[in-house]
DSSP file (Angstrom, degrees, kcal/mol; ACC not computed):
  #  RESIDUE AA STRUCTURE BP1 BP2  ACC     N-H-->O    O-->H-N    N-H-->O    O-->H-N    TCO  KAPPA ALPHA  PHI   PSI    X-CA   Y-CA   Z-CA
    1    1 A M              0   0    0      0, 0.0     2,-0.1     0, 0.0    46,-0.0   0.000 360.0 360.0 360.0 132.6   27.7   98.6   95.7
    2    2 A S     >  -     0   0    0      1,-0.2     4,-2.2     2,-0.0     5,-0.2  -0.363 360.0-142.7 -62.3 131.0   25.1  100.7   94.0
    3    3 A T  H  > S+     0   0    0      2,-0.2     4,-1.6     1,-0.2    -1,-0.2   0.798 104.0  57.9 -61.7 -29.5   22.5  102.3   96.4
    4    4 A R  H  > S+     0   0    0      2,-0.2     4,-2.3     1,-0.2    -1,-0.2   0.914 107.1  48.5 -72.7 -39.3   19.9  101.8   93.7
    5    5 A F  H  > S+     0   0    0      1,-0.2     4,-2.8     2,-0.2     5,-0.3   0.957 111.4  48.0 -59.5 -51.5   20.7   98.0   93.7
    6    6 A L  H  X S+     0   0    0     -4,-2.2     4,-1.6     2,-0.2    38,-0.2   0.845 111.3  51.7 -62.1 -35.7   20.5   97.8   97.4
    7    7 A A  H  X S+     0   0    0     -4,-1.6     4,-2.2     2,-0.2    -1,-0.2   0.937 111.1  47.6 -63.9 -49.6   17.2   99.7   97.3
    8    8 A K  H  X S+     0   0    0     -4,-2.3     4,-2.2     1,-0.2    -2,-0.2   0.920 113.1  47.3 -56.0 -49.5   15.8   97.3   94.8
    9    9 A L  H  X S+     0   0    0     -4,-2.8     4,-1.6     1,-0.2    -1,-0.2   0.859 110.2  53.4 -68.6 -32.2   16.9   94.2   96.7
   10   10 A G  H  X S+     0   0    0     -4,-1.6     4,-2.3    -5,-0.3    -1,-0.2   0.899 107.9  50.3 -69.0 -39.3   15.5   95.7   99.9
   11   11 A L  H  X S+     0   0    0     -4,-2.2     4,-2.8     1,-0.2    -2,-0.2   0.928 111.3  49.1 -69.6 -42.8   12.0   96.2   98.2
   12   12 A N  H  X S+     0   0    0     -4,-2.2     4,-1.8     2,-0.2    -1,-0.2   0.806 109.9  51.2 -65.9 -31.0   12.0   92.6   97.0
   13   13 A L  H  X S+     0   0    0     -4,-1.6     4,-2.6    -5,-0.2    -1,-0.2   0.915 112.1  46.7 -66.9 -47.9   12.9   91.4  100.5
   14   14 A K  H  X S+     0   0    0     -4,-2.3     4,-3.0     2,-0.2     5,-0.3   0.939 111.1  52.1 -65.5 -44.8   10.1   93.4  102.0
   15   15 A K  H  X S+     0   0    0     -4,-2.8     4,-2.5     1,-0.2    -2,-0.2   0.940 113.4  43.3 -52.9 -52.7    7.6   92.1   99.2
   16   16 A Y  H  X S+     0   0    0     -4,-1.8     4,-2.0     2,-0.2    -1,-0.2   0.904 113.0  52.8 -71.6 -42.5    8.5   88.5   99.9
   17   17 A R  H  <>S+     0   0    0     -4,-2.6     5,-2.3     1,-0.2     4,-0.2   0.959 113.9  42.9 -52.8 -52.4    8.4   89.0  103.8
   18   18 A L  H ><5S+     0   0    0     -4,-3.0     3,-2.1     1,-0.2    -2,-0.2   0.910 108.1  58.5 -60.6 -43.5    4.9   90.5  103.6
   19   19 A E  H 3<5S+     0   0    0     -4,-2.5    -1,-0.2     1,-0.3    -2,-0.2   0.835 108.2  48.9 -56.5 -35.4    3.7   87.9  101.1
   20   20 A K  T 3<5S-     0   0    0     -4,-2.0    -1,-0.3    -3,-0.2    -2,-0.2   0.501 117.0-118.0 -77.7  -4.9    4.6   85.3  103.8
   21   21 A G  T < 5 +     0   0    0     -3,-2.1     2,-0.3     1,-0.2    -3,-0.2   0.805  65.0 143.7  66.9  33.5    2.8   87.3  106.5
   22   22 A L      < -     0   0    0     -5,-2.3     2,-0.3     4,-0.0    -1,-0.2  -0.734  42.5-141.8 -98.5 150.0    5.9   87.9  108.6
   23   23 A T     >  -     0   0    0     -2,-0.3     4,-2.3     1,-0.1     5,-0.2  -0.619  36.4-102.6 -93.3 167.0    6.9   90.9  110.5
   24   24 A Q  H  > S+     0   0    0     -2,-0.3     4,-2.9     1,-0.2     5,-0.2   0.912 125.5  52.6 -50.5 -45.3   10.4   92.1  110.6
   25   25 A E  H  > S+     0   0    0      2,-0.2     4,-2.3     1,-0.2    -1,-0.2   0.931 106.4  53.1 -60.7 -46.6   10.7   90.6  114.0
   26   26 A N  H  > S+     0   0    0      2,-0.2     4,-1.5     1,-0.2    -2,-0.2   0.941 112.2  43.9 -48.0 -53.6    9.4   87.2  112.8
   27   27 A L  H >X S+     0   0    0     -4,-2.3     4,-1.8     1,-0.2     3,-0.5   0.931 111.7  52.1 -60.2 -53.3   11.9   87.0  110.0
   28   28 A A  H 3X>S+     0   0    0     -4,-2.9     4,-2.4     1,-0.2     5,-2.1   0.857 109.4  51.1 -55.2 -35.7   14.8   88.2  112.2
   29   29 A E  H 3<5S+     0   0    0     -4,-2.3    -1,-0.2    -5,-0.2    -2,-0.2   0.855 111.2  48.4 -71.5 -33.4   13.9   85.5  114.7
   30   30 A K  H <<5S+     0   0    0     -4,-1.5    -2,-0.2    -3,-0.5    -1,-0.2   0.786 119.2  39.4 -69.1 -35.1   13.9   82.8  111.9
   31   31 A V  H  <5S-     0   0    0     -4,-1.8    -2,-0.2    -5,-0.1    -1,-0.2   0.753 109.0-120.4 -96.7 -29.8   17.1   84.0  110.6
   32   32 A G  T  <5S+     0   0    0     -4,-2.4     2,-0.2     1,-0.3    -3,-0.2   0.797  72.7 116.7  83.3  35.8   18.9   84.7  114.0
   33   33 A I  S   <S-     0   0    0     -5,-2.1    -1,-0.3    -6,-0.2    -2,-0.1  -0.661  72.4 -90.4-121.8 173.2   19.5   88.4  113.4
   34   34 A H    >>  -     0   0    0     -2,-0.2     4,-1.3     1,-0.1     3,-1.0  -0.680  30.9-125.7 -90.4 147.0   18.2   91.6  115.0
   35   35 A P  H 3> S+     0   0    0      0, 0.0     4,-2.3     0, 0.0     5,-0.1   0.819 110.5  63.1 -58.1 -29.9   14.9   93.2  113.6
   36   36 A T  H 3> S+     0   0    0      1,-0.2     4,-1.8     2,-0.2     5,-0.1   0.838  98.7  54.0 -66.0 -31.9   16.8   96.4  113.2
   37   37 A Y  H <> S+     0   0    0     -3,-1.0     4,-1.4     2,-0.2    -1,-0.2   0.846 105.6  51.9 -70.3 -38.3   19.0   94.7  110.7
   38   38 A V  H  X S+     0   0    0     -4,-1.3     4,-2.9     2,-0.2     5,-0.3   0.915 107.8  53.3 -61.7 -44.4   16.1   93.5  108.7
   39   39 A G  H  X S+     0   0    0     -4,-2.3     4,-2.0     1,-0.2    -2,-0.2   0.912 109.3  48.2 -52.8 -44.7   14.7   97.1  108.6
   40   40 A K  H  <>S+     0   0    0     -4,-1.8     5,-2.8     2,-0.2     6,-1.0   0.762 110.4  51.3 -73.6 -26.2   18.1   98.3  107.3
   41   41 A L  H ><5S+     0   0    0     -4,-1.4     3,-2.1     4,-0.2    -2,-0.2   0.953 110.9  48.2 -70.4 -52.1   18.2   95.6  104.6
   42   42 A E  H 3<5S+     0   0    0     -4,-2.9    -2,-0.2     1,-0.3    -3,-0.2   0.825 111.0  52.2 -57.6 -32.6   14.7   96.5  103.5
   43   43 A G  T 3<5S-     0   0    0     -4,-2.0    -1,-0.3    -5,-0.3    -2,-0.2   0.464 114.0-117.6 -76.0  -5.4   15.7  100.2  103.4
   44   44 A G  T < 5S+     0   0    0     -3,-2.1   -37,-0.2   -38,-0.2    -3,-0.2   0.731  81.4 122.3  67.0  23.4   18.7   99.5  101.2
   45   45 A K      < +     0   0    0     -5,-2.8     2,-0.4    -6,-0.2    -4,-0.2   0.604  63.1  48.8 -94.4  -8.2   21.0  100.7  104.0
   46   46 A N  S    S-     0   0    0     -6,-1.0    -2,-0.1    -5,-0.1    -1,-0.1  -0.962  70.9-137.3-130.1 145.3   23.1   97.5  104.5
   47   47 A N        -     0   0    0     -2,-0.4    -6,-0.1    -3,-0.0   -41,-0.0  -0.845  28.9-145.7-109.8  99.7   24.8   95.3  102.0
   48   48 A P        -     0   0    0      0, 0.0     2,-0.1     0, 0.0    -2,-0.0  -0.239  12.2-114.0 -66.8 152.1   24.2   91.8  103.0
   49   49 A S     >  -     0   0    0      1,-0.1     4,-2.3     4,-0.0     5,-0.2  -0.368  28.7-113.1 -72.8 159.3   26.6   88.9  102.6
   50   50 A T  H  > S+     0   0    0      1,-0.2     4,-1.8     2,-0.2     5,-0.1   0.844 120.1  54.0 -66.0 -31.9   25.8   86.1  100.2
   51   51 A K  H  > S+     0   0    0      2,-0.2     4,-1.9     1,-0.2    -1,-0.2   0.877 107.1  50.8 -70.4 -34.8   25.5   83.7  103.3
   52   52 A M  H  > S+     0   0    0      2,-0.2     4,-2.7     1,-0.2     5,-0.2   0.915 110.5  49.9 -67.8 -40.5   23.0   86.2  105.0
   53   53 A L  H  X S+     0   0    0     -4,-2.3     4,-2.3     1,-0.2    -1,-0.2   0.884 108.2  53.3 -64.4 -33.4   20.9   86.2  101.8
   54   54 A Y  H  X S+     0   0    0     -4,-1.8     4,-2.0     2,-0.2     5,-0.2   0.929 108.9  47.6 -66.7 -45.8   20.9   82.5  101.7
   55   55 A K  H  X S+     0   0    0     -4,-1.9     4,-2.6     1,-0.2    -2,-0.2   0.913 112.8  49.2 -57.2 -47.7   19.6   82.3  105.3
   56   56 A I  H  X S+     0   0    0     -4,-2.7     4,-1.5     1,-0.2    -2,-0.2   0.888 110.7  49.6 -68.5 -36.7   16.9   84.9  104.6
   57   57 A T  H  X>S+     0   0    0     -4,-2.3     5,-2.8    -5,-0.2     4,-1.1   0.865 110.8  49.7 -68.4 -34.3   15.7   83.1  101.4
   58   58 A R  H  <5S+     0   0    0     -4,-2.0     3,-0.3     2,-0.2    -2,-0.2   0.915 111.4  50.3 -70.6 -40.8   15.6   79.7  103.3
   59   59 A A  H  <5S+     0   0    0     -4,-2.6    -2,-0.2     1,-0.2    -1,-0.2   0.867 115.1  42.8 -62.6 -32.4   13.5   81.4  106.0
   60   60 A L  H  <5S-     0   0    0     -4,-1.5    -1,-0.2    -5,-0.2    -2,-0.2   0.597 110.1-122.6 -90.2 -13.7   11.2   82.9  103.4
   61   61 A G  T  <5 +     0   0    0     -4,-1.1     2,-0.3    -3,-0.3    -3,-0.2   0.856  69.5 121.0  74.4  38.0   11.0   79.7  101.4
   62   62 A I      < -     0   0    0     -5,-2.8    -1,-0.3    -6,-0.1     2,-0.2  -0.866  66.8-100.3-127.4 162.5   12.2   81.3   98.1
   63   63 A K    >>  -     0   0    0     -2,-0.3     3,-1.2     1,-0.1     4,-0.6  -0.493  30.8-120.9 -80.6 151.8   15.0   80.9   95.7
   64   64 A L  H >> S+     0   0    0      1,-0.3     3,-1.6     2,-0.2     4,-0.8   0.896 112.0  60.7 -55.8 -43.4   18.0   83.3   96.0
   65   65 A S  H 34 S+     0   0    0      1,-0.3    -1,-0.3     2,-0.2     4,-0.1   0.715  90.3  68.9 -66.8 -17.9   17.3   84.4   92.5
   66   66 A D  H X4 S+     0   0    0     -3,-1.2     3,-0.6     1,-0.2    -1,-0.3   0.813  93.2  56.2 -69.4 -25.2   14.0   85.6   93.4
   67   67 A L  H << S+     0   0    0     -3,-1.6    -1,-0.2    -4,-0.6    -2,-0.2   0.813 108.1  50.0 -62.6 -33.3   15.5   88.4   95.4
   68   68 A F  T 3< S+     0   0    0     -4,-0.8     2,-1.1    -3,-0.1    -1,-0.2   0.249  79.4 103.4-101.6  11.9   17.4   89.5   92.3
   69   69 A D    X   +     0   0    0     -3,-0.6     3,-0.6     1,-0.1    -1,-0.0  -0.792  38.9 169.0 -91.1 101.2   14.4   89.6   89.9
   70   70 A F  T 3   +     0   0    0     -2,-1.1    -1,-0.1     1,-0.2    -4,-0.0   0.473  63.4  74.5 -92.4  -4.4   13.9   93.3   89.9
   71   71 A D  T 3         0   0    0      1,-0.2    -1,-0.2    -3,-0.1    -2,-0.0   0.517 360.0 360.0 -90.7  -1.4   11.3   93.1   86.8
   72   72 A K    <         0   0    0     -3,-0.6    -1,-0.2     0, 0.0    -2,-0.1   0.455 360.0 360.0 -85.4 360.0    8.4   91.6   89.0
């Protein structure tokens, strides 16, 4: 997986998390993961599964496709 792709995905995740007024800890609690994992995702360090992305988008109240819209 391209590190550039993961970095863009992480930036989008952070953008939506902040728009919803959530901390990494808040989001992690909603999804059932460790806050460190959220930080690694936002930093483009981890490659999340489709299932994990689905859980995150549900917690943020956005569509999965929103995370992959790198033109915004």
